[in-house]
PLY file of the C-alpha trace (Angstrom):
ply
format ascii 1.0
element vertex 74
property float x
property float y
property float z
element edge 73
property int vertex1
property int vertex2
end_header
14.41 -8.23 13.98
17.29 -6.44 12.32
17.94 -6.69 8.60
21.09 -8.74 9.27
19.00 -11.18 11.34
16.47 -11.37 8.50
19.24 -12.18 6.03
20.64 -14.93 8.30
17.17 -16.39 8.85
16.50 -16.53 5.10
19.88 -18.16 4.42
19.41 -20.70 7.23
15.85 -21.63 6.29
15.95 -21.51 2.50
19.61 -21.90 1.57
20.47 -21.26 -2.07
16.87 -20.68 -3.12
16.45 -17.84 -0.61
17.62 -15.18 -3.04
15.07 -16.09 -5.67
12.28 -16.24 -3.08
13.11 -12.70 -1.98
12.96 -11.32 -5.50
10.25 -13.47 -7.12
7.66 -14.47 -4.51
4.89 -11.87 -4.06
3.61 -11.72 -0.48
0.04 -10.52 0.01
0.65 -9.90 3.72
3.08 -7.06 2.92
0.98 -5.28 0.34
1.40 -7.59 -2.62
5.14 -6.93 -2.80
8.17 -9.14 -3.00
10.34 -9.31 0.11
12.94 -7.07 -1.52
10.32 -4.47 -2.46
8.70 -4.59 0.98
12.02 -4.05 2.74
12.87 -1.19 0.38
9.49 0.38 1.17
10.30 0.33 4.88
8.29 -2.69 6.00
9.77 -4.11 9.20
12.02 -7.12 8.47
10.14 -9.14 11.11
6.86 -8.61 9.24
8.48 -9.60 5.95
10.01 -12.69 7.57
6.68 -13.81 9.03
4.90 -13.20 5.70
7.58 -15.19 3.87
7.27 -18.03 6.38
3.49 -18.11 6.09
3.59 -18.11 2.30
6.14 -20.94 2.15
4.61 -23.02 4.98
7.59 -22.81 7.32
6.53 -24.53 10.58
5.77 -22.08 13.39
8.53 -23.48 15.60
11.09 -22.25 13.02
9.64 -18.74 12.61
10.44 -17.05 15.90
13.82 -16.08 17.30
15.70 -17.10 14.16
18.52 -15.12 12.66
20.07 -14.20 15.98
23.64 -15.07 16.65
24.39 -17.31 19.60
25.50 -15.29 22.65
29.24 -15.05 23.07
30.66 -17.21 25.80
33.11 -15.66 28.21
0 1
1 2
2 3
3 4
4 5
5 6
6 7
7 8
8 9
9 10
10 11
11 12
12 13
13 14
14 15
15 16
16 17
17 18
18 19
19 20
20 21
21 22
22 23
23 24
24 25
25 26
26 27
27 28
28 29
29 30
30 31
31 32
32 33
33 34
34 35
35 36
36 37
37 38
38 39
39 40
40 41
41 42
42 43
43 44
44 45
45 46
46 47
47 48
48 49
49 50
50 51
51 52
52 53
53 54
54 55
55 56
56 57
57 58
58 59
59 60
60 61
61 62
62 63
63 64
64 65
65 66
66 67
67 68
68 69
69 70
70 71
71 72
72 73
């Protein structure tokens, strides 16, 4: 997962509250850091996304493959 895909996934799943979740919610799965701190420390965006989903009880069917743009049609 690229950082841009992470950002889209957060916006799609959490909407306006996504920003505050990234800066305020401490995630034990990424070393007791917030999402912002974990990303700054070099933690893979996919790992941060999955930790954020687990902490906020996002259903598993909405955790994988999100954030990707739809393929362009010719």
